[in-house]
N, C-alpha and C positions, 0 to 999 in steps of 0.2 A: 504260696503266700498268702497270709490273713488280709483282708479287707479292713480298713479303719472304718468303725461303726458310723453310718450317717447321722449327722445333727439334724434332730427334728425340732422345727422351729415351733416355740411354745404358741398356743392360741389366744388371741387377741381377747381381752375380755370384753362382756357384753358393754354395748352402747349405754353410755349414760350413767354406768355405774362408777363408782368410787375409782376402783383399779383401773379403768378407762381412762378417767383425768388425770391420775397419775402418771400412768403412762404417756398421755400426750404430754404434759409438763416433761417428763425425761426427754422426749422426742423433740421438743421446740430447745431445751437445754444442749442437746447435742448439736443440733442445728447452729445454733448460738455460737458454741464452741468451733465448730468448723468456720463459720464466717470470721470469728476474730482471729481464729490462726491464719486464715488465708490474708486477711489484712495485716497480721503481724509480719507474715513473711513478704507482703508487697512492701511495709514499712523498712525492713531489714536490706531489701533488694536497694529500693530508692535510697536509703542511706549510704549504703555501698558506693553506688553511682555517684553520691554526694561527696563522699570522701575523697574521690580523685580531684574535685574541682572545689573543693570547699574554700582554699587560698583564693582562687580567682573570685568566689563569691564575696568572700571578707573583702577584698578590694574594691568589688562592685559597690558593697554596702556603704563604703568609706568614701564615697564620690561625693554626695552632699557636704561632707564635712570637709573637703579639699583632699582626700586621700590618708592611707595609712599612716604616713609622715605625721598627721595631727595628731596621732593618738598614742598613749604611752601605756604600757604595762607594768604593774609595779609586782603584782605576785609571781611566783616561780609557775605555778601551773594556770596561770590567767589565760594566755594564749592558748595552751590546749584545751582548757574549758571553752573558749570562744570557737574553736575550730569544732570541738563536737557539737555545740548547741547551734551552729548554722549548718553543719552535715545534718543533724536532726530534724530541722525546719524544712530545710529543702528536700530532706528525704520524704517527709510528710506531704509536701507539696506535688513531688513527683507520684506519690502513691496515692494521692487524694481520689482520681478517677476508680482505682480497684475499691478503695475503702466505701465510696458512695455506691459501687455497684453491689458489693456485699450487704450494705444495710438494705439495697432493694430487694436483694435475692431473700433477704430473711422475712421482708414484709410482704413478698409477693404472693404466697400461700393463702394470705387472708384477702387478697384484693381480686378484681374481677378483669378480665382479659384486658379490657379497654385502658382500666387504670394502671396496669403493668406497662402497657405502651407508652402513656404520655409520663409514667415515672423514669421510664429508660432514658427519655429525651432529657430529663433533669441533669443525668451526670454530667454531658459535655457543657451544658451551660452554667451548672453552678460552679463548675473549673474556671470557665471562661470570665464569669462574675469576679470568682476571689481573684484570679489573676489581674482583671481590671480594677479592683481596689487596691491591690499591692501596687500596680503601677502608678495609679493615681496619688497614693500616699509618697511613693517614690520620687515622681516628678515634679507634684505640684505642692503637697503638704510638708515633707521634710525640707525642701529649699526656703519655706516662710518660716518653718518653726526653729530651726538650728540657728540662725543669726541672733533671733530674739533670744534664746537662751542660754546662748555664749557670750552675748554682749549685755546682759542685762547687769543694771546696776554699773557696768562701766568697768567689771574687774575682768580681767585675763583669765579664762577658763583652756585649760589643756584637757580634754575629755580623756578619761581612761577606756581602754579597748573593750573590757567587759561591759563596763557601765555603757557606753555608746551602742554596742552591739547588742544588748538585751533591750536597751530603749528602741532601736531601729525595727527590729524583729518582734517586738511586742506590738509596737505601733503599727507596723505593716500586717500582723496577723489580725489585729482587731478592726483594723479598716476593711481589711478583706473579708472577713466574716459578715460586717455590716451591709457589703453589697449585696449579700446573697437574699436581701429583705424580698423584692420583688419575685423571685422565685418560691420562699418561702410562703408569701399571700397567695400566689397562684395555685401552690398545693392545698394550702388552707381552704381555698376556694373551690376548689376540686372536690376536696373532702367535705365540702358544706359546712365548714366552720365559721367562714366569714363570707361577705359578699361586698359586690363593689359600692354598693349603696350604703353598707355599713362603714366602709372605710371613708367614704366620703363624707359621711356625716360626723365621723369623729376626727376631722382633719386638725381641730383646734388641740384635742388631748394628744393627737400624733405629733405636731409642732412642739409641746412641751416636753414629749418622750424624746425627740429628735434633740432638742435643745440640751436636755440633761445628758443622754448619749455622747453627745459631741464633746461637753465638758469634762465626762469621764474619758474619753478615747485621747482627745487633745491634750498633750501634757502640758502647754504654757498656761492653757487659761484664758488667753487674751481675746478680746472681742474677734480681731482679724482671723487669727487661725481656727477659731469656733466658728466663725461665718464661713471659710474654706471648708469645714467639715459638714456643717449644717445644709448648705446649698446643695451638693450632692446625694444627700440624705432624703432632702426634701424631693427633689427630681425623682429619685429612686421611690418614693411613698407616692408620687403622681403616676410612675410607672406600674406601681404594684396596684393601684386602681384600675388601671387601664387593663392588666392581665388578669386580675380578679372577674372584671367585666367580659374579658374572653373567655375565661374557664367556666363560666355559668351563663354564656350565651343561650337564648332561647328559654330561660327560665326567668322568672320574675324575681328579682332581687329583694 
């Protein structure tokens, strides 16, 4: 019985040569493809789990407006579209720890061992901060914003199912993202892009940016709801200064 010929591994080009740089680029692209594939699988699994509970999630999202009975669906495919949107968004939240771990795994080869350790701590904290932002939006901002929107000008409003779910999920997503600010500042401080002193000196500019971000995130645009958004963002900015100082403790900022 003839043996199959042994595969001979091609020698790696000399270090610093053009071929070596091209090979490194292909290595990075293969690694990126691998990380994206794992993230996609996590999204598919998360969305599959969400399909089972999507109806309960929709009922939960409808609580701030008084339940699904307060909503109407006009188009034939509207309910199916909402079902898919909620499933995908909740699937993303379920898969978020895996997605973050794949981003860190892709970046790890270029980091020092100490940097890898503290970056791994980033995953649970990033997830908790995002969930905290979503909870803040659901329990505080939505109950304050919805009555203003529905009763504006005294005209009776019966929200469409798709419009309401798109509004609520988009609102919750961006508030959740904004709650990642302290962790982002901590990472930037560890990478020496910012310092606590720099953040403290720029507090006036930060307040302007926070006001603009609050106006963009808050759908009503009224001062009360903008204030509800600005207050936690201002507190998160102060927390960012503390974390930046902690990240670079022992150094001169």
